[in-house]
N, C-alpha and C positions, 0 to 999 in steps of 0.2 A: 885817468887811472884808476886800479882796478885792486878791491878788497874784498879778501874771501874771509867770511865768517861763517864758521858752522857747514850747512849745507847753502849757504846763498852765496852771491856773490854781487858786489855792487861796483858799480862804475860810479866816479865821484867827480867835479873836477873842484879843484882847492882854488878857494877866494885869496885864502890870507893865509900866514904864517904866524906863529905866536915864536917870542923869543922866551918865553915863561910857560912852563908845563902849569896847566890850570886844568881843572876839573871836567868831565863828559860835557855837561849843556854846554859853557865856552868851548869846546873845542869844536863841537856839532855846530856852530855858529862860522866855522872856517871853509867848510865845505858843504858843497849839494850835491843832490843826487841826483842823476837825470832820469828822466820820464819813464825812458826807454827799459832803464833798469829797473825802475821801481815796478813795473807793469811785468818785466820778465819775473819776479823776484816773488810777485804776488799770484800769478800762473807759475810759476812751482810751487809755491809753497800751497796752491788749492790743488795740484796734482799728488803731491806728497798727503795731503789731507783725505783725499781721494783713494788712498792705495794704488796710485796708478805706477809707482815706480819698482812695484812688481817683490816689497819683500814684505812677505806675510810669515809669520810663525805662530805655532800655536803655544806656544807661552816657554816655560822655562822648561827642560826636559827631567821627568821623574827622575826616583833614585833610581831604579830600577833599568831605563833607558842611559843612564849615565853610566853603568856598571856595563850594560853593555860596549858602551862606546869604547870603557878603558878597555876592555877585552879585545873589541875589534883592534884599535891601535894597538896596542902592544903593552901596555903602557899600563903602571899602576897599579892597583889596590889587591896583589895576588895575597890572598889570604892562605 
């Protein structure tokens, strides 16, 4: 079974089922994640940390940059 959490995708094997809703620690005891899945998640996390995903920004736009964006899009704060 595959579960997606945020950026990560886990492949798990369900060991048992519970008929009563319990807390996270007890729920985690009912399944195991495969070794390949753990390695894949760790590799993906290292790539994201290194900036290999290609998502780099200069931060939040300045007030002037926001005004220019509004003007370019034709929406917004016409004064």
